[in-house]
C-alpha positions in Angstrom: 0.0 0.0 0.0 1.5 3.4 -1.0 1.7 6.3 1.5 -1.2 8.3 0.2 -3.5 5.3 0.3 -2.3 4.4 3.8 -3.0 7.9 5.1 -6.5 7.8 3.5 -7.2 4.4 5.1 -6.1 5.7 8.6 -8.2 8.8 8.2 -11.3 6.8 7.3 -10.6 4.4 10.2 -10.4 7.3 12.7 -13.5 8.9 11.3 -15.4 5.6 11.7 -14.3 5.2 15.3 -15.3 8.8 16.1 -18.7 8.2 14.6 -19.2 5.1 16.6 -18.3 6.9 19.9 -20.8 9.7 19.3 -24.5 9.4 19.5 -26.2 11.3 16.7 -29.9 12.3 16.7 -31.9 14.0 14.0 -33.1 17.3 15.3 -34.7 18.8 12.2 -35.6 17.8 8.7 -37.6 19.3 5.8 -38.4 18.5 2.2 -40.0 20.0 -0.8 -41.1 18.9 -4.3 -39.0 20.0 -7.2 -41.0 20.2 -10.4 -39.2 19.0 -13.6 -41.1 19.9 -16.7 -40.6 21.9 -20.0 -39.9 25.1 -18.0 -37.0 23.6 -16.2 -33.7 25.3 -17.2 -31.2 23.1 -19.1 -27.8 22.5 -17.5 -25.6 23.5 -20.4 -22.5 22.0 -18.8 -24.1 18.6 -18.3 -25.6 18.8 -21.9 -22.1 19.4 -23.3 -20.7 16.4 -21.5 -23.6 14.2 -22.6 -23.8 15.4 -26.2 -21.1 13.1 -27.7 -22.7 10.0 -26.1 -26.2 11.0 -27.2 -25.0 11.5 -30.8 -23.5 8.1 -30.9 -26.6 6.4 -29.4 -28.9 8.4 -31.8 -26.8 7.2 -34.8 -27.2 3.6 -33.8 -30.9 3.9 -32.9 -31.7 5.6 -36.2 -30.1 2.8 -38.3 -32.5 1.5 -40.8 -32.7 -2.3 -40.7 -35.5 -3.0 -43.1 -38.9 -2.0 -44.5 -42.5 -2.8 -43.8 -45.3 -3.1 -46.4 -47.8 -1.6 -43.9 -48.1 -0.5 -40.3 -48.3 -3.6 -38.1 -50.5 -3.1 -35.0 -51.1 -5.4 -32.0 -54.7 -6.3 -31.0 -56.8 -9.1 -29.7 -57.7 -11.8 -30.5 -55.1 -11.8 -33.4 -53.2 -9.1 -35.2 -50.5 -8.6 -37.8 -47.9 -7.5 -35.2 -48.7 -10.3 -32.7 -48.5 -12.9 -35.5 -45.2 -11.5 -36.7 -43.5 -11.5 -33.3 -44.9 -15.0 -32.5 -43.4 -16.2 -35.8 -40.1 -14.7 -34.8 -40.2 -16.7 -31.6 -41.2 -19.8 -33.5 -38.3 -19.5 -36.0 -35.8 -19.0 -33.2 -37.1 -22.0 -31.2 -37.2 -24.3 -34.2 -33.6 -23.3 -35.2 -32.5 -24.0 -31.6 -34.3 -27.4 -31.5 -32.8 -28.5 -34.8 -29.3 -27.4 -33.7 -29.6 -29.5 -30.5 -31.3 -32.4 -32.2 -34.5 -31.9 -30.2 -36.9 -31.1 -33.0 -38.8 -34.4 -32.9 -41.2 -32.8 -30.4 -43.7 -30.2 -31.8 -43.3 -26.6 -30.6 -45.9 -23.8 -30.3 -45.1 -20.1 -29.5 -46.8 -17.6 -27.4 -46.5 -13.8 -27.2 -48.7 -11.5 -25.0 -50.3 -8.5 -26.7 -49.6 -6.3 -23.7 -45.8 -6.9 -24.2 -45.9 -5.2 -27.6 -45.8 -1.5 -26.8 -45.8 0.2 -30.2 -46.6 -0.6 -33.8 -44.0 -1.4 -36.5 -44.4 1.6 -38.9 -45.1 1.6 -42.6 -41.9 2.1 -44.6 -38.4 2.2 -43.1 -37.9 0.4 -39.8 -35.1 1.6 -37.4 -33.6 0.0 -34.4 -35.4 2.7 -32.4 -38.7 1.4 -33.7 -38.0 -2.1 -32.4 -36.9 -0.7 -29.0 -40.3 1.0 -28.9 -42.1 -2.2 -29.8 -40.1 -4.2 -27.3 -38.7 -1.9 -24.5 -38.1 -4.8 -22.1 -35.1 -7.1 -21.8 -37.2 -10.3 -22.2 -35.4 -13.4 -23.4 -36.8 -16.3 -25.4 -37.4 -19.4 -23.3 -38.2 -23.0 -24.2 -40.4 -25.0 -21.9 -41.3 -28.7 -22.1 -44.9 -29.2 -21.0 -47.4 -32.0 -21.0 -50.4 -31.7 -23.4 -52.8 -31.0 -20.6 -50.9 -27.9 -19.6 -50.9 -26.7 -23.3 -54.7 -27.3 -23.3 -55.0 -25.3 -20.1 -53.1 -22.5 -21.8 -55.5 -22.4 -24.7 -58.5 -22.6 -22.4 -57.1 -19.5 -20.6 -56.6 -17.8 -24.0 -60.3 -18.1 -24.6 -61.2 -16.2 -21.4 -58.5 -13.6 -22.0 -59.8 -12.9 -25.6 -56.6 -14.1 -27.3 -52.9 -13.4 -27.6 -50.1 -14.0 -30.1 -49.5 -17.6 -31.2 -47.6 -19.5 -33.8 -47.4 -23.1 -34.7 -51.1 -23.7 -33.7 -54.6 -22.8 -34.5 -57.6 -22.6 -32.1 -61.4 -22.2 -32.3 -63.7 -21.1 -29.5 -67.4 -21.2 -29.1 -67.8 -18.0 -27.1 -65.0 -18.4 -24.5 -65.2 -22.3 -24.5 -62.4 -24.1 -26.3 -63.8 -26.2 -29.2 -60.7 -27.3 -31.1 -56.9 -26.7 -31.0 -54.4 -28.1 -33.5 -50.7 -28.1 -33.0 -48.8 -29.1 -36.2 -52.2 -29.7 -37.7 -52.8 -32.4 -35.1 -55.0 -32.6 -32.0 -53.1 -32.2 -28.7 -52.6 -35.4 -26.7 -52.9 -34.5 -23.0 -50.4 -37.3 -22.1 -47.7 -36.3 -24.6 -45.0 -33.6 -24.1 -44.7 -30.5 -26.2 -42.4 -27.5 -26.4 -43.7 -24.0 -25.7 -41.5 -21.1 -26.8 -42.2 -17.8 -25.1 -40.7 -14.9 -23.2 -39.1 -15.4 -19.8 -41.8 -13.0 -18.4 -44.6 -15.3 -19.4 -42.6 -18.5 -18.5 -42.4 -17.1 -14.9 -46.2 -16.8 -14.8 -46.6 -13.2 -16.0 -49.9 -12.0 -17.4 -51.7 -14.8 -15.4 -50.0 -17.6 -17.4 -49.5 -19.7 -14.2 -50.4 -22.9 -16.0 -47.0 -23.0 -17.8 -44.8 -22.4 -14.7 -44.3 -26.1 -13.8 -42.3 -27.1 -16.9 -40.2 -30.3 -16.7 -37.6 -28.6 -18.9 -36.9 -24.9 -19.1 -34.0 -23.3 -21.0 -33.1 -19.9 -22.3 -31.8 -20.0 -25.8 -29.5 -17.0 -25.3 -31.5 -14.6 -27.5 -33.4 -11.6 -26.3 -36.7 -11.1 -28.0 -35.8 -7.6 -29.2 -32.6 -9.0 -30.8 -34.6 -11.8 -32.5 -37.0 -9.3 -34.0 -34.1 -7.1 -35.3 -32.4 -10.2 -36.7 -35.5 -11.4 -38.5 -36.1 -7.9 -40.1 -32.4 -7.7 -41.2 -32.6 -11.2 -42.7 -35.7 -10.3 -44.7 -33.9 -7.1 -45.9 -30.9 -9.1 -47.0 -33.2 -11.1 -49.2 -34.8 -7.9 -50.5 -38.0 -8.7 -48.7 -40.2 -6.4 -46.7 -41.9 -7.2 -43.4 -45.4 -8.4 -44.1 -47.9 -10.0 -41.7 -51.6 -10.5 -41.7 -54.5 -11.9 -39.6 -54.6 -15.5 -40.7 -57.4 -17.1 -38.6 -55.0 -18.6 -36.0 -57.5 -17.7 -33.3 -61.2 -17.8 -34.1 -64.1 -16.9 -31.8 -67.5 -18.0 -32.9 
């Protein structure tokens, strides 16, 4: 330890001992609200320090990564945006399962509408746009669940008026589940299936408690936002625009 550090250490030690030897009591306190709004004066010195970092971040956030044929909105029971994002999750899950030789088990994907916080705009799509769509740090998670849990998920979907799904189609009479097909086949309550979704839903978020007791749970090391960006860039590299539609994945009669 050099001399300056030693002196600093001794000083802190003396101060600590002194504080312990004295009894301190609060004799007076007060507080006030400080309003911060459009009338608040700008700290020019702080702005000058922040400016280079802001310019760098703005340049990255304004990078165009692709184009969309139309504005993609999120809505229930089914929508272009929820279908698109569910497809993104499905593609990532299928790629992971193929890579790890686990693709013999069917997979269905789930995305909650509430998690999609902005539309994908018509025309140019920037990284900023995708941060607005998905402002959370959610990761894609794979769950292994028995068929009866998958059926419970779809029964809940009927009472909650729908959400984003891929790899399956479902029909309701009112809110009652009539038919659900996964890989164009009826779900066997005794067989196992994979569910790909966000870590938020996997942990029971948005009342999806029926998927919490998975026999297998694994993050695929891909944030949902990153997966959306990657999908759009891949489409752009193929000279394709983002395009998604309502397809009848969820039907209420």
